[in-house]
C-alpha positions as CSV (number, residue, x, y, z in Angstrom):
1,M,-0.9,56.6,-4.5
2,A,-0.7,53.0,-3.4
3,F,2.7,52.0,-4.7
4,K,6.1,53.5,-3.9
5,F,7.1,53.8,-7.6
6,E,4.1,56.1,-8.4
7,N,5.7,58.8,-6.3
8,L,9.1,58.6,-8.0
9,K,9.7,61.4,-10.5
10,V,12.1,59.2,-12.3
11,W,9.3,56.7,-12.9
12,Q,6.8,59.4,-13.8
13,L,9.1,60.4,-16.7
14,S,9.8,56.9,-18.0
15,P,6.3,56.1,-19.3
16,E,6.3,59.4,-21.2
17,L,9.5,58.4,-22.9
18,T,8.0,55.0,-23.7
19,D,5.0,56.7,-25.3
20,E,7.3,58.9,-27.5
21,I,9.3,55.9,-28.6
22,D,6.1,54.0,-29.5
23,L,4.9,56.9,-31.6
24,M,8.3,57.4,-33.3
25,V,8.9,53.7,-34.3
26,K,5.5,53.6,-36.0
27,T,7.1,55.8,-38.7
28,F,9.9,53.3,-39.3
29,L,9.8,51.0,-42.4
30,N,7.8,47.8,-42.0
31,F,10.7,45.5,-42.3
32,E,12.1,47.1,-39.1
33,L,9.0,46.0,-37.2
34,Y,10.7,42.9,-35.6
35,S,14.1,44.5,-35.5
36,L,15.1,48.0,-34.5
37,S,11.6,49.2,-33.7
38,S,10.9,46.2,-31.5
39,Q,14.3,46.5,-29.8
40,M,13.7,50.2,-29.0
41,R,10.2,49.6,-27.6
42,R,11.3,46.7,-25.4
43,A,14.2,48.6,-24.0
44,A,12.1,51.7,-23.3
45,N,9.4,49.6,-21.7
46,S,12.0,47.8,-19.6
47,V,13.4,51.1,-18.2
48,S,10.0,51.9,-16.6
49,L,9.4,48.3,-15.6
50,N,12.8,47.9,-13.8
51,I,12.1,51.1,-11.8
52,V,8.8,49.6,-10.8
53,E,10.1,46.2,-9.9
54,G,13.1,47.5,-8.0
55,S,10.9,49.8,-5.9
56,T,8.9,46.9,-4.4
57,G,10.2,47.0,-0.9
58,L,13.5,45.3,-1.5
59,T,16.7,46.4,0.0
60,N,18.4,49.5,-1.2
61,T,21.1,47.3,-2.7
62,E,18.5,45.5,-4.7
63,F,16.8,48.7,-5.7
64,K,20.1,50.1,-6.9
65,R,20.6,47.0,-9.0
66,F,17.3,47.5,-10.8
67,L,18.0,51.2,-11.2
68,T,21.4,50.3,-12.8
69,I,19.6,48.0,-15.2
70,A,17.1,50.7,-16.0
71,N,20.0,53.1,-16.8
72,R,21.7,50.6,-19.1
73,L,18.4,50.0,-20.9
74,A,18.0,53.8,-21.4
75,L,21.5,53.8,-22.9
76,E,20.4,51.0,-25.2
77,V,17.6,53.2,-26.4
78,V,20.2,55.9,-27.2
79,G,22.1,53.3,-29.2
80,C,19.0,52.5,-31.1
81,L,18.4,56.2,-31.7
82,Y,21.8,56.5,-33.3
83,L,21.0,53.6,-35.6
84,A,17.6,55.1,-36.5
85,K,19.2,58.4,-37.3
86,R,22.0,56.7,-39.3
87,R,19.4,54.8,-41.3
88,K,17.4,58.1,-41.8
89,Y,14.3,56.9,-40.0
90,I,14.5,60.0,-37.9
91,D,15.8,63.5,-38.5
92,D,18.3,65.4,-36.4
93,E,15.6,67.3,-34.6
94,K,13.7,64.1,-33.4
95,F,17.0,62.5,-32.4
96,T,18.0,65.5,-30.3
97,E,14.6,65.8,-28.7
98,I,14.5,62.2,-27.5
99,Y,18.2,62.1,-26.7
100,K,17.8,65.0,-24.3
101,K,14.9,63.4,-22.6
102,I,16.8,60.2,-22.1
103,E,19.8,62.1,-20.9
104,T,17.6,63.8,-18.3
105,L,16.1,60.4,-17.3
106,V,19.6,58.8,-16.9
107,K,20.7,61.7,-14.7
108,M,17.6,61.3,-12.6
109,I,18.1,57.6,-12.2
110,Q,21.8,58.1,-11.3
111,A,20.9,60.8,-8.7
112,L,18.3,58.4,-7.2
113,I,21.0,55.6,-7.1
114,N,23.3,58.0,-5.3
115,T,20.8,58.8,-2.6
116,L,20.3,55.2,-1.7
117,K,22.4,53.9,1.2
118,D,23.4,50.2,1.3
């Protein structure tokens, strides 16, 4: 693999999450297209893209900064999940399934942050 991020397990998981979010929001009501569904998709995409951008040979301090942003965006997706559940766009089972995947991803990102020395 040519790029550093491609070897990162945390990055390998993030596009899977993005794909699941994309599929899920397609079931939302049409009037949410430019609101909650768009917000969820952008945040999920940005998790993956911040991991990529941060891994591009910058200092560990810079990489940590991008990983911290990725973590915050993952939490934004969790917030959107709660709104989707509250509005009955998703059921408890779907909520729990995606919530657990995001929880795993956040733990992995935090673990990676903790391994990086300044």
